[in-house]
C-alpha positions as CSV (number, residue, x, y, z in Angstrom):
1,I,24.7,148.4,-3.3
2,D,23.3,145.3,-4.9
3,P,19.5,144.9,-4.5
4,K,20.1,141.7,-2.6
5,L,21.3,143.5,0.2
6,A,18.5,145.3,0.9
7,G,17.7,143.7,4.2
8,T,21.1,143.7,5.2
9,T,21.8,145.5,8.5
10,T,25.7,144.1,9.0
11,I,28.8,143.7,6.7
12,C,31.8,141.6,8.1
13,T,34.7,141.9,5.9
14,S,38.5,140.9,5.8
15,V,41.1,143.2,5.3
16,R,43.8,141.9,3.2
17,G,42.3,141.4,-0.5
18,V,39.1,143.5,0.6
19,L,39.9,146.6,1.9
20,T,43.3,146.2,1.2
21,N,45.0,145.0,-2.6
22,S,47.1,141.9,-1.2
23,T,50.7,143.6,-2.4
24,L,52.9,144.7,0.1
25,N,55.0,147.9,-1.5
26,V,57.7,150.2,0.4
27,R,56.0,153.6,1.4
28,T,57.8,155.5,3.5
29,L,61.6,155.5,3.6
30,L,63.1,157.9,7.0
31,V,66.7,158.6,6.3
32,D,69.4,161.6,7.4
33,K,67.3,164.3,7.8
34,Y,64.3,163.6,4.8
35,K,61.2,161.7,4.9
36,I,60.4,160.2,1.5
37,Q,57.4,159.1,0.4
38,I,56.9,156.6,-2.2
39,E,54.1,155.5,-4.8
40,D,54.7,152.3,-7.2
41,T,53.2,153.9,-9.9
42,N,55.1,157.4,-9.6
43,D,58.2,157.9,-11.3
44,L,58.8,160.6,-8.6
45,V,58.7,160.6,-4.9
46,H,57.8,163.1,-2.3
47,I,60.6,164.7,-0.1
48,Y,60.0,166.1,3.1
49,N,63.3,167.9,4.7
50,E,62.6,168.0,8.3
51,E,65.4,170.5,8.9
52,S,64.6,173.2,6.0
53,K,60.4,172.3,6.4
54,E,61.1,172.1,2.7
55,S,58.8,169.6,0.2
56,L,60.2,168.6,-3.2
57,R,59.4,166.2,-6.0
58,L,62.2,163.7,-6.9
59,E,63.3,161.0,-9.6
60,K,63.2,157.9,-8.1
61,K,66.7,157.7,-9.8
62,Q,68.2,160.2,-7.9
63,L,67.8,158.4,-4.5
64,P,71.2,156.8,-4.7
65,E,73.0,160.5,-4.3
66,I,71.2,159.7,-0.3
67,E,74.6,158.4,1.5
68,G,72.0,156.7,3.9
69,I,69.7,155.3,1.3
70,K,73.1,153.5,-0.3
71,L,73.8,152.2,3.2
72,I,70.5,150.7,3.3
73,S,71.0,149.0,0.2
74,I,74.3,147.5,1.0
75,I,72.5,146.0,4.2
76,T,69.5,144.9,2.7
77,T,71.4,142.8,0.4
78,L,74.1,141.2,2.7
79,C,71.8,140.6,5.8
80,H,69.6,138.1,5.2
81,F,66.6,136.8,7.5
82,E,64.2,134.2,6.6
83,K,61.5,135.3,8.6
84,L,62.0,138.6,6.5
85,K,62.2,137.0,3.3
86,K,59.5,138.5,1.2
87,I,60.0,141.7,2.6
88,E,63.5,142.1,2.0
89,E,62.4,140.9,-1.9
90,I,60.3,144.0,-1.8
91,I,62.9,146.4,-0.7
92,L,65.4,144.9,-3.1
93,N,63.3,145.5,-5.7
94,L,62.8,149.2,-5.3
95,F,66.5,149.6,-5.3
96,K,66.7,147.6,-8.2
97,N,63.9,150.1,-10.1
98,I,66.3,153.0,-9.0
99,N,69.5,151.4,-10.3
100,I,71.0,150.1,-7.1
101,S,72.4,146.7,-8.2
102,P,72.1,144.1,-5.4
103,Y,74.5,141.7,-7.6
104,Q,77.6,144.5,-7.8
105,I,76.9,145.2,-4.0
106,K,77.7,141.0,-3.6
107,K,81.0,141.9,-6.0
108,D,82.1,145.1,-4.3
109,Y,81.8,143.5,-0.2
110,E,82.9,139.8,1.4
111,T,80.9,138.6,3.6
112,I,83.4,137.6,6.6
113,S,81.0,136.3,9.1
114,K,77.2,136.4,10.2
115,I,76.0,136.8,13.9
116,E,73.8,134.3,15.3
117,Q,69.9,135.2,15.0
118,S,67.0,134.4,17.2
119,K,63.7,135.4,17.0
120,E,63.7,136.9,20.9
121,K,66.5,139.3,19.3
122,K,64.9,140.6,16.1
123,I,68.2,141.8,14.3
124,S,70.0,140.3,11.8
125,T,74.3,141.2,11.5
126,T,76.8,140.7,8.8
127,V,80.3,141.5,9.3
128,A,81.4,142.3,5.7
129,M,84.6,143.6,3.9
130,S,84.8,146.5,1.1
131,K,87.1,145.0,-1.4
132,E,88.1,148.3,-2.8
133,T,88.9,150.0,0.8
134,Q,89.8,146.8,3.1
135,E,87.3,148.2,5.4
136,I,85.5,146.2,7.5
137,F,81.9,146.8,9.0
138,A,79.0,145.3,10.8
139,F,75.4,145.7,8.9
140,S,72.3,145.4,10.9
141,K,68.7,145.7,10.3
142,G,65.5,144.5,12.2
143,N,62.8,145.7,14.8
144,P,63.4,149.3,15.2
145,K,63.4,149.2,18.9
146,K,65.6,146.4,19.4
147,I,68.2,148.3,16.8
148,L,67.8,151.6,18.5
149,E,68.9,150.1,21.7
150,R,72.0,149.1,20.0
151,C,72.7,152.8,18.3
152,T,74.8,155.4,20.1
153,R,75.3,157.7,17.0
154,I,72.9,158.6,14.1
155,L,74.0,159.6,10.5
156,I,73.0,162.9,9.7
157,N,74.3,165.4,6.7
158,N,77.0,162.3,6.2
159,K,78.1,163.0,9.8
160,K,77.8,160.8,12.7
161,V,76.3,162.4,15.4
162,E,75.6,161.8,18.9
163,L,72.4,160.2,19.6
164,T,70.7,162.3,22.3
165,Y,67.8,161.5,24.5
166,Q,65.8,163.9,22.5
167,L,66.8,162.4,19.2
168,R,66.0,159.1,20.3
169,R,62.4,160.4,21.5
170,K,61.7,162.0,17.9
171,L,62.7,158.6,16.5
172,R,60.0,156.2,18.7
173,K,57.7,158.8,17.7
174,K,58.4,158.6,14.0
175,I,58.0,154.8,14.4
176,Q,54.8,154.9,16.5
177,K,53.3,157.1,13.8
178,L,54.3,154.8,11.2
179,N,52.7,152.0,12.9
180,Q,49.4,153.7,13.5
181,H,49.6,154.1,9.7
182,G,50.1,150.2,9.5
183,E,53.4,150.2,8.3
184,K,55.5,147.5,9.2
185,V,59.0,149.1,9.9
186,I,62.6,148.0,9.3
187,A,65.8,149.7,11.1
188,F,69.0,150.1,9.7
189,A,72.5,150.8,11.3
190,Y,76.3,150.1,11.1
191,K,79.6,150.4,12.6
192,G,83.1,150.2,11.4
193,L,84.9,147.7,13.1
194,P,89.3,147.2,13.3
195,F,91.3,146.5,10.0
196,K,92.5,143.8,11.4
197,R,90.1,141.0,10.6
198,L,89.3,138.5,13.4
199,N,88.8,134.9,13.7
200,H,85.4,135.4,15.1
201,Y,83.3,138.2,15.4
202,S,80.6,138.0,18.8
203,E,77.4,139.7,18.9
204,K,78.5,142.0,21.7
205,F,81.4,143.4,19.7
206,S,79.7,143.7,16.5
207,E,75.9,144.7,17.6
208,N,76.8,147.4,20.1
209,D,77.9,151.5,19.3
210,M,76.3,151.1,16.4
211,I,75.3,154.2,13.9
212,F,71.6,154.6,13.2
213,I,70.8,155.2,9.6
214,G,67.4,155.2,8.8
215,L,64.0,153.0,8.6
216,I,61.9,151.7,5.7
217,G,58.1,151.1,6.3
218,L,55.8,149.2,4.1
219,S,52.1,148.4,3.5
220,E,49.6,147.1,1.7
221,D,47.1,150.1,-0.6
222,P,44.2,150.9,0.7
223,N,41.4,149.4,-1.9
224,L,40.1,153.1,-2.9
225,N,37.5,151.8,-5.1
226,L,35.5,151.1,-2.0
227,I,35.2,154.3,-0.6
228,P,31.7,155.2,-2.2
229,I,30.5,151.7,-1.4
230,I,31.2,152.2,1.8
231,E,29.4,155.8,2.2
232,E,26.4,154.2,0.4
233,A,25.9,151.3,2.9
234,K,26.5,153.5,5.9
235,K,23.6,156.0,4.3
236,K,21.4,152.7,4.9
237,N,22.7,152.2,8.3
238,I,24.8,148.9,7.5
239,K,27.1,148.6,10.2
240,F,30.9,147.3,9.2
241,Y,33.1,145.3,11.6
242,V,36.3,143.8,10.4
243,L,37.5,140.2,10.9
244,S,41.3,139.7,10.8
245,H,44.4,137.9,12.1
246,L,46.4,140.7,11.4
247,R,48.0,143.3,14.0
248,E,45.0,145.4,15.6
249,R,46.7,148.8,14.1
250,E,47.2,147.3,10.7
251,V,43.6,146.5,10.9
252,M,42.7,150.2,11.8
253,A,44.9,151.7,9.7
254,A,42.9,150.4,6.6
255,A,40.1,150.3,8.0
256,I,40.1,154.5,9.4
257,D,41.6,155.2,5.6
258,L,38.4,153.9,4.1
259,K,36.2,155.4,6.8
260,V,35.0,152.2,7.6
261,I,35.2,153.1,11.7
262,N,35.6,155.8,13.6
263,P,39.1,156.4,14.8
264,F,37.8,158.2,18.1
265,Y,35.4,155.0,19.0
266,F,37.0,151.9,18.1
267,E,36.5,148.8,20.6
268,S,38.8,146.0,19.0
269,I,38.2,142.3,20.2
270,T,40.3,139.4,19.8
271,G,39.7,136.1,18.6
272,S,39.8,134.5,22.2
273,D,37.3,136.8,23.4
274,L,35.1,136.2,20.3
275,R,35.4,132.5,21.2
276,E,34.0,132.8,24.7
277,F,30.7,135.1,23.5
278,N,27.4,133.4,23.7
279,E,24.9,133.3,21.3
280,A,22.8,136.1,23.1
281,K,26.1,138.3,23.7
282,L,26.7,137.7,19.6
283,M,23.6,138.9,18.8
284,K,24.0,141.8,21.0
285,L,26.8,142.9,19.4
286,L,25.5,142.3,16.0
287,S,22.3,144.3,16.6
């Protein structure tokens, strides 16, 4: 601790760029029966098989062997949503690093139609045809809960399995867990369409009875260099407050990783709450 802080009782800090590095990265891939955890600086990934309960390390370049990952790369390339532009670029960079070429995907598929998007719907869908097989597909990505609502089957062991209540429940829990770790989650789905090419593809026709493929979770790395500094500050009874415009789950995930807050006793305060505090109440809070 800097000697200038000797009389400090309270530190207020932001999250992005302080508690975390400011770069967003792909952290988790949930596809088929696998949970894949990715580190930017490592050529290996950690894979957990949820069926066999086995863990192994795999080279990143082997990931395209998983059918679901190939489908996710196709969907990310063909389905564009302006609001997710930066996230799309990050995911595409991951695929480039494992030798999946977005350029080749665009050569292999002809885009036939793009279903109208909206902020409320939170889904991006493209109808495209494989130039090799002439098969037509609807490819979708977006908010995991919204995607899940439109799916009746799921891809497991390269088979289209009925999406039962139990499987839906498990997926919702996985989404919740990723959110609690501060990860931004994108879901992916697709369906085969009739070979006969139509003049118009409606939302109702293209975005229902889909096959759920998987999830991608993205987050910023916690700044682990801060841990010893935070521990030393705590020993001197310095209180931390985290101020951020980010969603509460992202703030909590970063603060818990760095042990800034106690996960069992945490009270969040919104900006509107803070504006209503008078000086006396604010001083009481800081004391």
